[in-house]
C-alpha positions in Angstrom: 112.0 2.3 60.9 108.3 2.2 61.7 106.1 2.2 58.6 103.0 4.5 58.3 102.2 7.8 59.9 103.7 8.8 63.3 101.3 8.2 66.0 100.5 11.3 68.0 99.7 10.5 71.6 97.3 12.5 73.8 100.2 13.9 75.9 102.1 15.3 72.8 98.7 16.8 71.4 97.8 18.5 74.6 101.2 20.0 75.2 101.4 21.2 71.6 98.0 22.8 71.8 98.8 24.5 75.1 102.0 25.9 73.6 100.0 27.2 70.6 97.4 28.7 72.9 100.1 30.7 74.8 102.1 31.9 71.7 99.0 33.1 69.9 97.6 35.1 72.8 97.0 38.7 72.1 99.9 40.9 73.1 102.1 38.1 74.0 105.7 39.1 74.0 108.2 36.6 75.4 111.5 37.9 76.8 114.3 35.6 77.6 116.5 36.5 80.5 119.0 33.9 81.7 119.1 30.3 80.6 115.7 29.7 78.9 113.6 31.7 81.4 110.7 33.8 80.2 109.8 37.0 82.1 107.4 39.8 81.5 108.4 42.7 79.3 109.9 45.7 81.2 107.3 48.4 80.9 109.4 51.2 82.6 110.3 54.2 80.5 113.8 53.9 79.0 115.3 56.7 81.2 114.5 54.5 84.2 116.5 51.5 82.9 120.2 52.2 83.3 122.7 49.9 81.7 124.7 47.6 83.9 127.8 49.7 83.2 126.3 52.9 84.7 127.9 53.8 88.1 125.8 56.9 89.0 122.4 57.2 90.5 119.1 56.6 88.7 118.2 60.3 88.5 121.7 61.0 87.0 121.1 58.3 84.4 117.9 59.9 83.5 119.6 63.2 82.8 122.4 61.5 81.0 119.8 59.7 78.8 118.1 63.0 78.1 121.4 64.4 76.9 121.7 61.6 74.4 118.1 62.0 73.3 118.6 65.7 72.6 121.5 64.8 70.3 124.3 65.9 72.6 127.5 63.9 72.6 129.3 62.7 75.8 132.8 64.1 76.0 132.1 66.7 73.2 129.1 68.7 74.3 128.8 67.6 77.9 130.5 65.4 80.4 129.1 63.6 83.3 130.9 63.5 86.7 133.1 66.4 85.6 136.0 67.1 87.9 137.6 70.6 88.1 139.4 72.7 90.7 136.4 75.0 91.4 134.4 72.1 92.9 136.3 69.6 95.0 133.9 66.7 94.5 133.2 67.8 90.8 129.7 68.4 89.4 127.2 65.9 88.0 127.2 67.4 84.4 129.1 70.1 82.8 127.9 71.6 79.4 131.0 72.7 77.4 129.1 74.7 74.8 127.3 77.0 77.2 129.6 76.8 80.3 126.9 75.5 82.6 127.2 73.1 85.5 124.2 70.8 86.2 123.6 69.2 89.7 121.1 66.4 90.2 119.9 66.8 93.8 118.4 64.0 95.7 116.0 64.6 98.5 117.9 62.6 101.0 121.3 64.3 100.7 120.5 67.7 99.4 117.3 68.7 101.3 118.1 67.5 104.9 115.9 64.4 105.1 118.7 62.2 106.3 121.8 64.4 106.0 122.5 68.0 105.7 124.6 69.1 102.7 122.8 72.5 102.1 125.7 74.6 103.4 128.4 72.8 101.4 126.1 72.9 98.4 125.6 76.6 98.7 129.3 77.2 99.3 130.2 75.1 96.1 127.6 76.9 94.1 129.0 80.4 95.1 132.6 79.2 94.3 131.6 78.0 90.9 129.5 81.0 90.0 132.2 83.4 91.0 134.1 82.2 88.0 131.3 83.0 85.6 129.8 79.4 85.4 126.2 79.1 86.1 125.0 76.2 88.3 121.5 74.8 87.8 120.0 72.1 90.0 117.5 69.4 88.9 115.6 67.7 91.6 115.6 63.8 91.5 111.9 63.5 91.2 111.8 66.0 88.3 114.7 64.1 86.6 112.8 60.8 86.9 109.5 62.2 85.8 110.4 64.2 82.7 114.2 64.3 82.1 114.1 65.9 78.6 112.0 68.8 79.7 114.1 69.6 82.8 117.4 69.3 80.9 116.1 71.7 78.2 115.0 74.1 80.8 118.4 73.8 82.6 120.2 74.5 79.3 118.0 77.6 78.9 119.1 78.8 82.4 115.8 78.0 84.1 116.2 76.3 87.5 113.0 74.6 88.8 114.7 73.0 91.9 113.4 73.3 95.5 116.9 74.8 96.3 116.2 78.0 94.3 112.5 78.0 95.4 113.5 78.3 99.1 113.8 74.6 100.0 111.0 72.2 100.9 
């Protein structure tokens, strides 16, 4: 055992002062991801950060997130990826309490930028509405910009999508 005070070398002193300088910086927020790696804090809004278990698209996650934020319960008030005989592929969301189907429309698939599904979308909408169930579409850019607003509007029966406004 050495007697006396522990001798601090220049190397230890400089590394300690560097560490303190980093940790006491204004607005420093370390986030550890993986084995001891620091990354910047994610500044995206929470509706744009789906969990790893989410299997749908990012706009669908945004609308799902808005349901939860509005106090609706999955499986009780609404269900995502709802399958029923009226729509062969199902609908993105079905609101049980108000008998409403919500479709989240991506620009690529639903507005003809890369594929054309407009005819099958219209046929499916007519089939569902013939049984007294209203179908509201929410465009992907609206869903990702302000999901709570567009979900509230959809639940009130207001459709702001390009589909009802005559396309793009």
